Kinemage of the C-alpha trace (Angstrom):
@kinemage 1
@onewidth
@group {chain A} dominant
@subgroup {mainchain}
@vectorlist {calphas} color= white
{ca met a 1} P 27.150 23.136 9.837
{ca thr a 2} L 27.015 19.536 8.634
{ca gln a 3} L 25.351 17.544 5.902
{ca lys a 4} L 24.448 13.966 6.772
{ca ile a 5} L 24.472 11.550 3.822
{ca val a 6} L 22.453 8.326 3.926
{ca asn a 7} L 23.369 6.128 0.958
{ca his a 8} L 20.706 3.537 0.107
{ca ala a 9} L 22.386 2.832 -3.243
{ca thr a 10} L 24.949 0.147 -3.918
{ca arg a 11} L 27.841 2.390 -4.887
{ca thr a 12} L 29.711 5.264 -3.311
{ca glu a 13} L 29.414 8.470 -5.305
{ca ala a 14} L 32.505 10.553 -6.008
{ca ile a 15} L 32.357 14.209 -6.952
{ca ser a 16} L 33.525 14.825 -10.512
{ca asn a 17} L 32.967 17.378 -13.255
{ca phe a 18} L 31.278 17.072 -16.633
{ca thr a 19} L 31.103 19.069 -19.837
{ca lys a 20} L 28.273 21.420 -20.764
{ca asp a 21} L 27.211 19.340 -23.790
{ca arg a 22} L 24.392 17.674 -21.879
{ca tyr a 23} L 22.724 21.068 -21.423
{ca val a 24} L 23.202 22.642 -24.863
{ca ser a 25} L 23.854 19.948 -27.481
{ca arg a 26} L 21.101 18.857 -29.854
{ca ala a 27} L 22.984 15.621 -30.515
{ca tyr a 28} L 23.043 14.877 -26.791
{ca ala a 29} L 19.304 15.631 -26.520
{ca glu a 30} L 18.563 13.210 -29.367
{ca arg a 31} L 20.555 10.446 -27.687
{ca glu a 32} L 18.870 11.340 -24.414
{ca trp a 33} L 15.475 10.714 -25.973
{ca gly a 34} L 16.365 7.178 -27.026
{ca arg a 35} L 18.361 6.183 -23.963
{ca leu a 36} L 16.597 8.046 -21.123
{ca trp a 37} L 13.027 9.112 -21.870
{ca ser a 38} L 12.231 5.979 -23.863
{ca glu a 39} L 13.698 3.614 -21.261
{ca thr a 40} L 12.515 4.700 -17.806
{ca trp a 41} L 9.356 5.298 -15.794
{ca leu a 42} L 7.856 8.777 -16.224
{ca phe a 43} L 5.329 10.570 -14.038
{ca ala a 44} L 2.379 11.247 -16.365
{ca gly a 45} L -0.359 12.637 -14.136
{ca leu a 46} L -2.652 12.051 -11.190
{ca glu a 47} L -5.166 9.277 -10.690
{ca gln a 48} L -7.754 11.773 -9.438
{ca asp a 49} L -8.104 12.991 -13.042
{ca val a 50} L -9.181 9.526 -14.268
{ca thr a 51} L -11.491 8.135 -11.593
{ca ser a 52} L -14.492 7.159 -13.771
{ca ala a 53} L -14.928 5.161 -16.968
{ca gly a 54} L -14.160 7.370 -19.951
{ca asp a 55} L -12.012 9.854 -18.014
{ca tyr a 56} L -8.745 10.692 -19.761
{ca phe a 57} L -5.817 13.104 -19.815
{ca val a 58} L -2.968 13.718 -22.255
{ca phe a 59} L 0.666 13.724 -21.144
{ca glu a 60} L 3.080 15.606 -23.429
{ca ile a 61} L 6.745 14.668 -23.192
{ca gly a 62} L 9.247 15.767 -25.830
{ca his a 63} L 7.779 14.960 -29.259
{ca glu a 64} L 5.482 12.280 -27.834
{ca ser a 65} L 1.871 12.642 -26.735
{ca ile a 66} L 0.519 9.936 -24.438
{ca leu a 67} L -3.164 9.301 -23.764
{ca val a 68} L -4.075 7.932 -20.317
{ca ser a 69} L -7.658 6.743 -19.907
{ca arg a 70} L -9.965 4.739 -17.650
{ca ala a 71} L -11.744 1.917 -19.496
{ca asp a 72} L -15.299 0.737 -18.936
{ca asp a 73} L -14.042 -2.180 -16.831
{ca gly a 74} L -12.168 0.236 -14.526
{ca arg a 75} L -8.703 -0.587 -15.781
{ca leu a 76} L -6.201 2.185 -16.457
{ca gly a 77} L -4.513 2.296 -19.837
{ca ala a 78} L -1.795 4.367 -21.502
{ca phe a 79} L -1.495 4.682 -25.277
{ca tyr a 80} L 0.421 6.672 -27.853
{ca asn a 81} L -1.944 9.478 -28.821
{ca val a 82} L -1.858 8.768 -32.541
{ca cys a 83} L -4.435 7.299 -34.921
{ca gln a 84} L -3.269 4.048 -36.495
{ca his a 85} L -4.587 4.974 -39.935
{ca arg a 86} L -2.404 7.891 -41.067
{ca gly a 87} L -0.729 9.055 -37.848
{ca asn a 88} L -3.006 11.973 -36.979
{ca arg a 89} L -2.897 13.216 -33.383
{ca leu a 90} L -6.031 11.651 -31.937
{ca val a 91} L -6.892 13.752 -28.864
{ca his a 92} L -6.081 17.451 -28.599
{ca ser a 93} L -7.739 18.435 -25.309
{ca glu a 94} L -5.685 18.284 -22.116
{ca arg a 95} L -8.205 16.160 -20.217
{ca gly a 96} L -11.868 15.266 -20.252
{ca gln a 97} L -14.476 12.536 -20.381
{ca ala a 98} L -15.492 10.568 -23.485
{ca asp a 99} L -17.068 7.249 -24.385
{ca gly a 100} L -14.499 6.854 -27.160
{ca phe a 101} L -11.878 8.669 -29.204
{ca arg a 102} L -12.690 9.634 -32.804
{ca cys a 103} L -10.005 10.768 -35.224
{ca ala a 104} L -10.969 14.064 -36.838
{ca tyr a 105} L -9.284 13.088 -40.127
{ca his a 106} L -11.084 9.935 -41.308
{ca ala a 107} L -13.292 9.092 -38.305
{ca trp a 108} L -11.483 5.999 -37.110
{ca thr a 109} L -12.875 5.529 -33.598
{ca tyr a 110} L -11.335 3.847 -30.552
{ca asn a 111} L -12.731 2.646 -27.227
{ca ala a 112} L -11.431 3.965 -23.897
{ca asp a 113} L -9.300 0.821 -23.567
{ca gly a 114} L -7.535 1.655 -26.854
{ca thr a 115} L -9.188 -1.045 -28.963
{ca ile a 116} L -10.493 -0.103 -32.385
{ca arg a 117} L -14.262 0.409 -32.440
{ca ser a 118} L -15.104 1.408 -35.983
{ca ile a 119} L -13.447 2.114 -39.337
{ca pro a 120} L -15.458 3.747 -42.129
{ca asp a 121} L -15.577 1.758 -45.397
{ca arg a 122} L -13.713 -1.146 -43.868
{ca asn a 123} L -14.436 -3.244 -46.975
{ca lys a 124} L -12.142 -1.014 -49.070
{ca phe a 125} L -9.011 -2.069 -47.124
{ca his a 126} L -8.067 -5.097 -49.239
{ca leu a 127} L -4.847 -5.679 -47.251
{ca gly a 128} L -6.986 -6.401 -44.203
{ca leu a 129} L -7.428 -4.641 -40.867
{ca pro a 130} L -6.420 -6.952 -38.005
{ca cys a 131} L -7.762 -5.608 -34.703
{ca gln a 132} L -4.471 -5.923 -32.834
{ca gln a 133} L -2.676 -3.803 -35.422
{ca thr a 134} L -5.302 -1.091 -35.722
{ca ser a 135} L -5.845 -0.623 -31.979
{ca leu a 136} L -3.836 2.074 -30.191
{ca lys a 137} L -0.273 1.166 -29.260
{ca lys a 138} L 0.066 0.581 -25.508
{ca leu a 139} L 2.636 1.727 -22.963
{ca his a 140} L 3.350 0.267 -19.558
{ca val a 141} L 1.326 2.020 -16.849
{ca ala a 142} L 1.434 1.771 -13.037
{ca val a 143} L 0.230 3.790 -10.046
{ca trp a 144} L 1.965 4.723 -6.799
{ca glu a 145} L 0.147 6.797 -4.163
{ca gly a 146} L -2.214 8.266 -6.736
{ca leu a 147} L 0.621 9.213 -9.120
{ca ile a 148} L 0.395 7.591 -12.558
{ca phe a 149} L 3.627 6.534 -14.230
{ca val a 150} L 4.121 5.305 -17.790
{ca ser a 151} L 7.072 3.720 -19.551
{ca met a 152} L 7.888 3.397 -23.243
{ca ala a 153} L 10.510 0.720 -22.513
{ca asp a 154} L 9.978 -2.833 -23.788
{ca thr a 155} L 10.570 -4.460 -20.408
{ca pro a 156} L 10.968 -1.910 -17.606
{ca pro a 157} L 11.416 -3.021 -13.993
{ca ser a 158} L 8.254 -2.885 -11.917
{ca leu a 159} L 7.431 0.600 -10.659
{ca glu a 160} L 7.872 -0.632 -7.079
{ca thr a 161} L 11.362 -1.917 -7.913
{ca phe a 162} L 12.196 1.347 -9.670
{ca leu a 163} L 11.122 3.475 -6.678
{ca gly a 164} L 12.777 1.105 -4.191
{ca pro a 165} L 13.142 2.388 -0.587
{ca val a 166} L 11.238 5.573 -1.483
{ca val a 167} L 7.968 3.606 -1.267
{ca asp a 168} L 8.376 2.771 2.429
{ca leu a 169} L 9.943 6.081 3.437
{ca leu a 170} L 7.054 8.108 2.009
{ca ala a 171} L 4.291 5.698 3.091
{ca pro a 172} L 3.010 7.977 5.919
{ca tyr a 173} L 2.232 10.808 3.483
{ca arg a 174} L -1.212 10.482 1.968
{ca phe a 175} L -0.478 11.805 -1.509
{ca arg a 176} L -3.326 9.651 -2.845
{ca asp a 177} L -5.772 11.568 -0.637
{ca met a 178} L -4.484 15.033 -1.549
{ca leu a 179} L -6.343 17.031 -4.186
{ca ile a 180} L -5.000 19.382 -6.845
{ca thr a 181} L -5.447 22.978 -5.671
{ca glu a 182} L -3.168 24.668 -8.222
{ca asp a 183} L -1.900 23.581 -11.644
{ca gln a 184} L 0.680 25.686 -13.487
{ca thr a 185} L 3.064 25.285 -16.425
{ca val a 186} L 5.728 27.790 -17.423
{ca his a 187} L 7.542 27.718 -20.750
{ca his a 188} L 11.110 28.241 -19.593
{ca tyr a 189} L 14.290 29.029 -21.492
{ca cys a 190} L 16.664 26.495 -20.007
{ca asn a 191} L 17.451 22.803 -20.307
{ca trp a 192} L 15.272 20.566 -18.146
{ca lys a 193} L 18.355 19.299 -16.263
{ca thr a 194} L 19.229 22.846 -15.221
{ca ile a 195} L 16.022 22.789 -13.160
{ca ile a 196} L 16.757 19.339 -11.736
{ca asp a 197} L 20.248 20.487 -10.696
{ca asn a 198} L 18.791 23.562 -9.000
{ca phe a 199} L 16.407 21.457 -6.911
{ca ser a 200} L 19.165 18.969 -6.046
{ca glu a 201} L 21.305 21.215 -3.842
{ca leu a 202} L 21.028 23.780 -1.059
{ca tyr a 203} L 24.325 25.489 -1.858
{ca his a 204} L 22.455 28.336 -3.572
{ca val a 205} L 19.740 28.910 -0.966
{ca asp a 206} L 21.496 31.560 1.141
{ca tyr a 207} L 22.221 33.628 -1.949
{ca ile a 208} L 18.970 33.714 -3.923
{ca his a 209} L 16.355 32.699 -1.312
{ca pro a 210} L 17.010 35.014 1.671
{ca gln a 211} L 13.513 34.356 3.046
{ca his a 212} L 14.471 30.749 3.832
{ca gln a 213} L 16.714 31.792 6.693
{ca arg a 214} L 13.519 32.903 8.457
{ca phe a 215} L 11.839 29.468 8.675
{ca val a 216} L 14.204 26.549 7.826
{ca asp a 217} L 17.721 25.329 8.590
{ca cys a 218} L 19.356 24.469 5.263
{ca cys a 219} L 22.811 24.035 6.808
{ca asn a 220} L 22.289 20.822 8.784
{ca asp a 221} L 20.372 18.793 6.207
{ca gln a 222} L 20.126 15.061 5.616
{ca val a 223} L 20.721 13.795 2.079
{ca asp a 224} L 19.455 10.399 0.899
{ca leu a 225} L 20.818 8.651 -2.196
{ca phe a 226} L 18.793 5.814 -3.738
{ca pro a 227} L 19.158 3.303 -6.566
{ca tyr a 228} L 18.005 4.377 -10.045
{ca gly a 229} L 19.104 7.978 -9.415
{ca his a 230} L 16.467 9.084 -6.892
{ca thr a 231} L 17.551 11.428 -4.091
{ca gly a 232} L 16.082 13.083 -1.016
{ca val a 233} L 16.840 15.945 1.341
{ca ile a 234} L 15.353 16.705 4.760
{ca val a 235} L 15.669 20.121 6.383
{ca glu a 236} L 14.513 21.233 9.812
{ca gly a 237} L 11.493 23.532 9.682
{ca ala a 238} L 9.859 25.916 12.155
{ca thr a 239} L 13.319 27.256 12.944
{ca val a 240} L 15.927 29.678 11.585
{ca asn a 241} L 19.216 29.351 9.752
{ca pro a 242} L 22.009 29.006 12.375
{ca arg a 243} L 24.474 30.768 10.066
{ca tyr a 244} L 22.839 34.016 11.105
{ca pro a 245} L 22.172 35.548 14.538
{ca val a 246} L 19.125 34.041 16.214
{ca pro a 247} L 16.414 36.732 16.311
{ca val a 248} L 14.903 37.860 19.602
{ca glu a 249} L 11.360 37.638 18.246
{ca pro a 250} L 9.895 35.018 15.890
{ca thr a 251} L 10.367 35.947 12.235
{ca asp a 252} L 7.373 36.941 10.126
{ca ile a 253} L 7.028 33.436 8.661
{ca leu a 254} L 7.378 31.723 12.044
{ca thr a 255} L 4.840 34.186 13.456
{ca glu a 256} L 2.341 33.147 10.794
{ca gln a 257} L 2.956 29.475 11.562
{ca leu a 258} L 2.443 30.019 15.293
{ca lys a 259} L -0.757 31.982 14.761
{ca asn a 260} L -2.027 29.278 12.439
{ca leu a 261} L -1.676 26.840 15.349
{ca asp a 262} L -3.254 29.318 17.818
{ca leu a 263} L 0.057 29.828 19.606
{ca asp a 264} L 1.027 33.308 20.770
{ca pro a 265} L 4.239 34.461 19.018
{ca ala a 266} L 5.038 36.725 21.995
{ca asp a 267} L 5.487 33.610 24.137
{ca phe a 268} L 8.566 32.807 22.064
{ca asn a 269} L 10.416 36.086 22.445
{ca asn a 270} L 13.990 35.107 23.351
{ca arg a 271} L 12.894 31.486 22.726
{ca val a 272} L 12.953 31.163 18.945
{ca pro a 273} L 14.873 27.819 19.041
{ca asp a 274} L 11.941 26.351 21.029
{ca ile a 275} L 9.425 26.945 18.233
{ca arg a 276} L 10.165 23.726 16.336
{ca arg a 277} L 9.335 21.516 19.317
{ca ala a 278} L 6.291 23.626 20.169
{ca val a 279} L 4.961 23.171 16.636
{ca gln a 280} L 5.405 19.395 16.857
{ca leu a 281} L 3.527 19.158 20.162
{ca arg a 282} L 0.795 21.580 19.159
{ca lys a 283} L 0.027 19.775 15.921
{ca arg a 284} L -0.415 16.510 17.792
{ca glu a 285} L -2.664 18.279 20.280
{ca ile a 286} L -5.037 19.945 17.813
{ca gly a 287} L -4.670 17.621 14.822
{ca pro a 288} L -7.912 15.622 15.302
{ca ala a 289} L -9.997 18.752 15.921
{ca arg a 290} L -8.622 20.203 12.693
{ca gly a 291} L -9.249 16.949 10.825
{ca tyr a 292} L -5.644 15.703 10.551
{ca asp a 293} L -4.308 12.334 11.707
{ca tyr a 294} L -0.646 12.632 12.682
{ca ala a 295} L -0.328 9.248 14.434
{ca arg a 296} L 1.752 7.716 11.625
{ca phe a 297} L 4.266 10.593 11.538
{ca ser a 298} L 7.359 11.132 13.656
{ca asp a 299} L 7.682 14.408 15.563
{ca glu a 300} L 10.316 15.536 13.069
{ca gln a 301} L 7.964 14.975 10.143
{ca leu a 302} L 5.460 17.346 11.764
{ca ser a 303} L 7.928 20.229 11.615
{ca asp a 304} L 10.475 19.420 8.916
{ca ile a 305} L 10.296 19.701 5.140
{ca trp a 306} L 11.124 16.764 2.914
{ca gln a 307} L 12.038 16.979 -0.746
{ca phe a 308} L 12.507 13.852 -2.845
{ca asn a 309} L 13.591 13.837 -6.491
{ca leu a 310} L 12.346 10.846 -8.477
{ca phe a 311} L 14.560 10.139 -11.462
{ca pro a 312} L 14.554 11.494 -14.028
{ca asn a 313} L 12.378 14.608 -13.706
{ca val a 314} L 10.046 14.673 -10.690
{ca ile a 315} L 10.667 16.909 -7.678
{ca met a 316} L 8.353 16.419 -4.704
{ca ser a 317} L 8.483 18.906 -1.802
{ca phe a 318} L 6.022 18.028 0.927
{ca thr a 319} L 4.680 18.110 4.461
{ca pro a 320} L 1.888 16.004 5.991
{ca glu a 321} L -0.660 18.552 4.759
{ca ser a 322} L 0.531 19.520 1.281
{ca cys a 323} L 2.847 18.686 -1.599
{ca trp a 324} L 4.392 20.363 -4.585
{ca ile a 325} L 5.028 18.161 -7.603
{ca leu a 326} L 7.520 19.934 -9.851
{ca arg a 327} L 8.252 18.442 -13.265
{ca pro a 328} L 10.484 19.888 -16.001
{ca arg a 329} L 9.751 18.329 -19.406
{ca pro a 330} L 12.112 18.504 -22.374
{ca his a 331} L 11.222 20.731 -25.308
{ca pro a 332} L 10.492 18.658 -28.442
{ca ala a 333} L 13.076 20.485 -30.586
{ca asp a 334} L 15.354 22.776 -28.560
{ca pro a 335} L 17.499 21.420 -25.686
{ca gln a 336} L 17.777 24.967 -24.310
{ca gln a 337} L 14.058 25.201 -23.585
{ca cys a 338} L 11.683 23.172 -21.446
{ca tyr a 339} L 8.232 23.146 -19.893
{ca phe a 340} L 8.136 23.318 -16.104
{ca asp a 341} L 5.018 22.074 -14.309
{ca lys a 342} L 4.052 22.863 -10.727
{ca ile a 343} L 1.130 20.911 -9.287
{ca thr a 344} L 0.078 21.833 -5.759
{ca leu a 345} L -1.678 19.125 -3.745
{ca thr a 346} L -3.559 19.807 -0.518
{ca leu a 347} L -4.876 17.368 2.064
{ca phe a 348} L -8.364 18.445 3.039
{ca pro a 349} L -9.457 18.092 6.673
{ca asp a 350} L -11.206 14.817 7.548
{ca ser a 351} L -14.690 15.722 8.790
{ca ala a 352} L -15.039 12.348 10.552
{ca leu a 353} L -11.934 13.084 12.622
{ca gln a 354} L -13.275 16.525 13.470
{ca ala a 355} L -16.624 15.071 14.545
{ca ala a 356} L -14.945 12.416 16.699
{ca ala a 357} L -12.779 15.066 18.361
{ca ala a 358} L -15.844 17.195 19.081
{ca ala a 359} L -17.624 14.169 20.585
{ca asn a 360} L -14.614 13.636 22.852
{ca gly a 361} L -14.913 17.177 24.141
{ca lys a 362} L -12.027 18.676 22.183
{ca ser a 363} L -12.928 22.004 20.672
{ca gly a 364} L -12.607 22.529 16.955
{ca ile a 365} L -10.080 25.236 16.198
{ca ala a 366} L -10.623 27.543 13.277
{ca pro a 367} L -8.150 26.673 10.521
{ca gly a 368} L -5.621 29.228 9.351
{ca gly a 369} L -4.889 30.740 5.955
{ca arg a 370} L -3.673 29.173 2.737
{ca glu a 371} L 0.067 28.673 2.612
{ca his a 372} L 2.287 30.359 0.060
{ca glu a 373} L 5.297 28.099 0.549
{ca val a 374} L 5.554 24.439 1.465
{ca thr a 375} L 5.634 25.049 5.209
{ca his a 376} L 3.557 23.518 7.969
{ca phe a 377} L 0.382 25.522 7.911
{ca met a 378} L -2.855 23.609 8.214
{ca pro a 379} L -4.761 24.633 5.080
{ca gly a 380} L -7.835 26.713 5.796
{ca arg a 381} L -10.337 24.986 3.553
{ca asp a 382} L -13.989 24.110 3.903
{ca ala a 383} L -15.693 20.821 3.175
{ca lys a 384} L -14.297 18.686 0.352
{ca ala a 385} L -17.761 18.902 -1.246
{ca asp a 386} L -16.921 22.480 -2.272
{ca tyr a 387} L -13.789 21.387 -4.121
{ca thr a 388} L -13.365 22.141 -7.830
{ca arg a 389} L -10.329 20.954 -9.734
{ca pro a 390} L -8.500 24.051 -11.077
{ca glu a 391} L -7.710 24.456 -14.755
{ca arg a 392} L -4.080 24.413 -15.764
{ca asp a 393} L -2.548 27.871 -16.142
{ca val a 394} L 0.078 27.989 -18.912
{ca phe a 395} L 2.369 30.997 -19.411
{ca asp a 396} L 5.820 32.098 -20.540
{ca his a 397} L 8.626 32.744 -18.055
{ca his a 398} L 8.500 36.447 -18.964
{ca ala a 399} L 5.132 36.563 -17.183
{ca ile a 400} L 6.969 35.656 -13.964
{ca leu a 401} L 9.758 38.151 -14.573
{ca ser a 402} L 7.175 40.914 -15.036
{ca gly a 403} L 5.220 39.919 -11.940
{ca glu a 404} L 2.111 39.017 -13.929
{ca lys a 405} L 2.326 35.385 -12.753
{ca ser a 406} L 3.823 33.698 -9.697
{ca met a 407} L 4.699 30.138 -8.716
{ca thr a 408} L 5.561 31.331 -5.149
{ca ile a 409} L 8.444 33.627 -4.349
{ca thr a 410} L 10.973 30.794 -4.050
{ca ile a 411} L 10.283 29.263 -7.460
{ca asp a 412} L 9.993 32.708 -9.045
{ca gln a 413} L 13.521 33.430 -7.816
{ca asp a 414} L 14.760 30.157 -9.301
{ca ile a 415} L 13.104 30.797 -12.656
{ca glu a 416} L 14.528 34.297 -12.868
{ca leu a 417} L 18.040 32.957 -12.245
{ca leu a 418} L 17.997 29.778 -14.366
{ca gly a 419} L 17.438 31.608 -17.638
{ca gly a 420} L 20.765 33.320 -17.007
{ca val a 421} L 22.419 30.005 -16.153
{ca gln a 422} L 21.378 28.554 -19.498
{ca ala a 423} L 22.471 31.677 -21.374
{ca gly a 424} L 25.877 31.465 -19.698
{ca met a 425} L 26.255 27.797 -20.607
{ca arg a 426} L 26.085 28.734 -24.290
{ca ser a 427} L 29.145 30.951 -23.876
{ca lys a 428} L 32.541 30.014 -25.287
{ca gly a 429} L 33.854 31.084 -21.889
{ca phe a 430} L 32.212 28.117 -20.121
{ca asp a 431} L 32.999 24.473 -20.830
{ca arg a 432} L 32.239 22.294 -17.805
{ca val a 433} L 30.379 22.030 -14.491
{ca trp a 434} L 32.337 21.832 -11.213
{ca leu a 435} L 30.529 20.422 -8.180
{ca asn a 436} L 31.340 20.558 -4.460
{ca asp a 437} L 30.616 18.055 -1.696
{ca asp a 438} L 27.277 19.685 -0.847
{ca glu a 439} L 26.122 19.023 -4.415
{ca ile a 440} L 26.251 15.225 -4.055
{ca arg a 441} L 22.586 14.913 -5.116
{ca val a 442} L 23.432 16.645 -8.403
{ca gln a 443} L 26.278 14.191 -8.907
{ca his a 444} L 24.072 11.195 -8.071
{ca phe a 445} L 21.501 12.269 -10.651
{ca his a 446} L 24.092 12.731 -13.398
{ca asn a 447} L 25.743 9.414 -12.575
{ca ala a 448} L 22.389 7.675 -13.094
{ca leu a 449} L 21.934 9.614 -16.334
{ca asp a 450} L 25.410 8.588 -17.495
{ca asp a 451} L 24.614 4.938 -16.738
{ca leu a 452} L 21.777 5.107 -19.256
{ca met a 453} L 23.541 7.280 -21.806
{ca glu a 454} L 26.659 5.082 -21.858
{ca ala a 455} L 24.914 1.694 -21.725
{ca pro a 456} L 25.521 -0.609 -24.728
């Protein structure tokens, strides 16, 4: 059982321990706002929500509200969502389409590019109303693979510099072409970093996610460490956990994967270790008929699951066909609460590829069912023309504990546990975090956080 570490960063990380203040202290959270959230690139939303002139969405982070909109000339802009007259919150809807933004208080109106359009009774402002001062205040905005990032910093590095090697490593995945198929937000009772820590290590998997032993190997993972605090982990999929006896028959999850690819699970009785290679070969064989182009992927990428954490608060877990974007956001007032977003992206089949495969005499194979975890099922969806963007579902974490809501069994298990972690951190009987060697991604994240928090 080995963990391979690939360090793309310039320094060698050393395991240390740190006090609990960063999870429970209001003073720490206030410093964190000025030194972290206000100084780095933040994932705000998806470009598919602002494709046409006048499209907009609102990104809430801490006590700030940020308006992202597409101007008439096609340019993307990001602005503080606050009227420049008396500070009223300008836009209250989560997303939509408008030819301008009108303040409900005194009817100051702004164009989609943030410039002021009209001010009632302008002649009564004897101090003057210069356009550049009455237009909405801008933020830096940039796009990578359909993901929109904003920064409140005065002079942030370019987004490409900030992401670094991640850009090239994730180039084969077509996140830009994936569409939102589920959009959820849970109000959770833990610090946002508690969630980041949880998704930065596999040490806990055997103990709270027993289903994982039935379809992935979390023991022999590869960890990647990047500049600016980003990390990655790669685990073998379409296999079983070697810590446990290898089953004679494919597990229930492997059986579903095999059936999805029109492979007979009975053919792998006493051959469970062969399933991973069979999945790789079968996906290459039937990919075009299903509408998927796998030419740019390695064999390992066709079977394995990648998870990359983009500093500070984005967790991406993905395969060639789908992606989860997980994003904990700090609560505006209480460091022991947060909002946790889960956006599911799905790559729809390419009808042109399917048609070309049919013309070449390769039969189209009926697609399988919708996946419940990020595994390697080919999503069973009809033409993209039938697609409708889902509304965001917002709920409290008690709705998950009661079974009323679900974010998949794995994340439900995490949410149920992390409330207890935060409650324990408040105890006088706990004062600091102790990490082991397998938690190097947690350490790397906190080292990058410390760099910002301790900077002059």
